[in-house]
N, C-alpha and C positions, 0 to 999 in steps of 0.2 A: 459281424461287423460287415460292410459290404463293401467291397472292394471300390468305389466312388471313395466313401468315408475313410480309407485308408490311404488309398491315392494323395487323398488331400491332408493327411495326417505329413507324408513323408516328404510334401512338400514345405509346407510351413517347418520340420524340420530343417529341413536343408536352406530356407531362408535363414532362421534363427540363427544355425550356423556362419550364413553368410553377416549379420546383424552382428555378429557378437566379438566374431575378425576385427569387423570395421571399426566397433563401438573401441577395443581395444588399442586399433591404427589411430586410433583420433585423440584416446587420453597419452597416447604417447609420444606423438604431435604435439596436443597443449602442453605437455611437459616441459617440452624442448622450447617453446612459447614463451613459457615462463620462467627458463634460463637466462634470454634473452631479453626479456624482460627487468631482469634482478630483482627475481620476487614479487614484483607484482604481478598480484592472480585473476583480481577484479579489474575488468575495464566495460563500463556501464554501456560506454554508445559501442564499442564491438558488437558483449553481447546482444543488442537492442537490435544492430544489423545482421547477424544470424538471425534470430528469431526471425523476423522481418523478410529476410530473405527464402529462409523455409517455409515460409508460409505464402510466399507471393508465388515457388515454383510448386508447391502443393499439387498434385493430378487429383486428390481424393483417393478413395471416399471418406479419410480423417480428414473432421473438421478442422479450423483454423485451429481456434482453441486446445486441442486437445495435440497440435503440434508445438504451440508455444508451451504446454505444459512438460513435454517430451524432451525438446531441448534444453527448456529450462535447467531439469533434472539430471540431463548427457551433461551439461557445462557445468553443472552443481558437484558431479563426482569427479569429474576432469580436476576442478579446482581444490577439491577436498585432497588430492592428489600430492600438493604445491606443500599445502596451508591451506586449512577449514576454517570458514571465514566467520568471525565472533558479530553473529547479529543481537542489540539492543533493540525490545521491541516493547508495549504494556501489556503487564503479564495481570493473574499470575498464568500458567500453565494455562491451554483453551479459549484464551483470548481470540477476536478477529484480526488484531494486530499478528498476532503469533503465525495464523493463517495467513496474511496479510505478507509475511517475510518469507514464509514458503513459498506463496506463490512466485513471488519474486526472484529470492536466490535458491529454491531450492531444498529438498532436507540434508542435502550432506554439511551442513551448518552448524555451528554450536550456539544456539540461540542463549540468551540471555534475559530472563525476565526483568522487568523494572518495576516499580512500587505505581510510577507517575509518568506522563509525560514527560515534567522534570527531571526527572531520572534517565531516561534514556536520552534526552539531549547530554547529560552529563557525561552518561556513561564512556561518547562519542567523542566527546570534546577532551575528555579522561585520559582518553589511547585504552578503556576496560575493553571495548567492543570498535572491530573494524566500523561498522555503521549501525545507524538504526531505520529503525522503522513506526511513523506518528500518525494517525489518522489525523487529517484536516478539515475535513468536510463531508457530508452524508445527503443525500440526494433530499432526503426527506426531511431533517433537520437541520440544516446547515452546519456553515460553520463551528470545527473544533478550535474555541477563540483561543485556548490554552496555549496550540501550538504557535497560532498564527503569533501572538504574544515575545511568547520563548524567540520565535524567529527574528525578529527587531534586535537581539541581544548579542543573541546567539554567533563564534565565527564560523559556524557548521556550512554547510553550502548544501544547495537538492542537490541532490545527483540521480535522483529515480524518482518512478511516481507508481500506484500498484495502485490498480482500479477495482474490488472485491464487491464482485455479487453477493449482498448480507442476505443470506437466507434465515431467517428465528426460528429457532422449533423452541416448544415447551419441553422439559424431560422434568427429570424423579428419579428415584428408586422405587419400582414398582409401574404400574398397567394403568389406563386409562386417570379419567380426569376427577374421578372421587377421591374426597378426604385430601384434596390438597386446601390448608390454612395461611400459607402464604407463599411466595411466590417473590425470588431477587432477577434481579437483572440491573445494569447499567440504566440511568436516565435513558438515553438518547433511543437504546432498547424497548422500551417500555413507552414512550414517546410512536418508537415507530410502531407497535403492535395497540393501542390504543380502543382501536375499535372493537378489533377482534377479542382483547380483555373485558370490556366492554358486553360482548355478545355472549363472550360462553365461561364469563370465571368472575360475571358479576360481585359484588361482596365481597371477595379473596382477597386479604390485604396485598398489597404489595410494598416491598421496601427495595429501596435505590441500595445500587451495592458499587464498589469503585470501576468493577468490570464486569463483561459477561464471565469471564474465566473463574474471580472468584464468587460469582452467584450462583456456579455449576458447583462450586466446593460446598461454599456452602448447602447446597440444597443436597448433595451428598452426606451431610451430615444430620438428614433429619427424613423419617420417611413420608412425613406432613407437609411439606415445602416442594417446592417446583422452582425451577430457574428459566431462564429466557436465553438464551447460549446459542450461539452455533455445533456446525457437527461436532465440529475439531474439539469439543468441552463436554460432549456428549462421554465420546471417545477416553476423554485423558480420564476424566473423572465414573468412570464405570455406571452411566444414567441412562435408562431409559427416552425414547423419545416417544411420547406421548402425542402431542400433537404436533403435526410438521407446518414450515411455513406458513407463522401464519402472522407477518409482518402484512401492513398494509396495504401497502404499495409493491405492486409485484418485481418493480427494478428497483429495488430499493440496492442503492449501489455507496458505499464504501471510499472515500479516495484518500490513501496514504502516503504520505511523500518520504522517500527514501535520502538519511539527512549523514553524510561523509567529510571528511576534512578534506580534500581534494576538488579543485573545479574538475567538470567532464568537457571532456572533447566534444566534437556537433556528431552527431550520430545521421543526417539526413533527415530529419523527422524529429524535430525537438521545439521542446518550449522554453520560456524565461518567465524566471518568477524574481517579481520585484515589490520594493517597496519604497512610495513616494511621500514626501511630507515636505506638503506646503504654509505661507505664511495664511495666517487668518485672516481674510479678506473675497468681496466678491469675485463670484467667477474664476477663483485659484483651481479648483477639482476641472475646470474648462479648458485654463493655461496649461495644463499638464496632459492633457488626451491629443491636443489639436496637434502637439507637432507626430503624435504617435496616428495621429488619421494624414498627416499629411506626408510621411513616406509610407504609408499602405501598408498601417501593422495589426495585423488582427487581433482583439481585446480578447482572450477565451473569460476572464473574471474579473471583478472588482469589488472590492471587498473592503470598507471601510472599520479601520477600530481607532477607541481613543489613544492617542498619543499619553506615555506615560510621565513624561517630565512636564506638560502644563495641561490646567483642567480646560476645557469644552475645545482642546486643538485634536486634531484626528490627522491620521495615518492610511495611506490606502493604500491595502494590496492588489495588486497588479499581475496576470497573469497572462502571455501575448503569443503568438507562433513566432517558434523561430528562435536559433542559438544567437548570445548576446555580443559574438562575436561578426555576427550579419553585418553587411559593409549600412541598410538601411535603422537596422537599431543602433548600431554606434552613433548613428545621425542624427538620431531621434534625441537618444541621449544628451549627448549634445546642445541641443538647444535646449532639453529642459530642465540642465544645471544652469544654463544659462539664462534664466530665473529665478533664480536662486534661489531654486526646489535641491533639497537634502532627498540622493538615491543610494538605495544598499538595492546591490544586485542579489541577490537570496540564491540564485545556481541558475544555468542553463543546463535541459535534459531531456532525457528520451522521451517522446512524447509516450504512455503504456502500451504496451502489446502483450 
């Protein structure tokens, strides 16, 4: 071993000793904060502020994404010293929903795999889980309508969001593509990989599964089957990835909502999700948007859904820049309410970091 390499390793060891000491010092301080907060172990706005500050102060060479992952895991471990959070997500094991929950909350949590998005909502509403993670839209396949519909009637609040870069892989028990007779996957994943399947697996039967995790589980039971799912699913079910990154769009991303029972305070970089319902008349949508424009509120998303209580009536899901306590948003919402419009604030929450 060269003297230079030995010296560098000794320097790394010395830094590791400092990191270990400082991590435990941080954990002790976090425990003290938890006692002051009377057992409240998760504050979405505070954790978002910590990650953003560390990213802003980061001199490199670590990229911002790595800083986010590291600090979320540190905060996850510190929270678990007080009380591990229980997180409901669309199961079974190995789904992109589980991956999103881990990305947002870290590994030091207790996952609760649910059979449906409805069950994710119910688990949090009943207190069986502290928080839930549910998909709401994909960059190529569009909105997840069931999540939008449940938000209309649920008392839960959106307290965070997760942007997950979706990397679809073909996996099976064994090697190569030969001998695959059936491919399982969620309908959205099959849509996201449509062109690749046409080119490489033409004639192979595809079957929709309730989730990517379930697809991987089914493939693990049949050597002639494969699944399209994420890397976490391959790990959970002991499958070999035989084709990587087979999605048609390179920047395929799914947005997930974090659902809780309490409202979230401002973090300094927030968005607000609303549902607006207007009377069925000409220019009704324009009337809703005029106050937002008048107070210079940036609309990030506008999605219409059929109203459940009247045929051919619609509600509008709108995401806007800012927290609902901001003065300009308060004034705009007041003017909207004066139009006789029904307004439900689904939540104000930190923009994904």
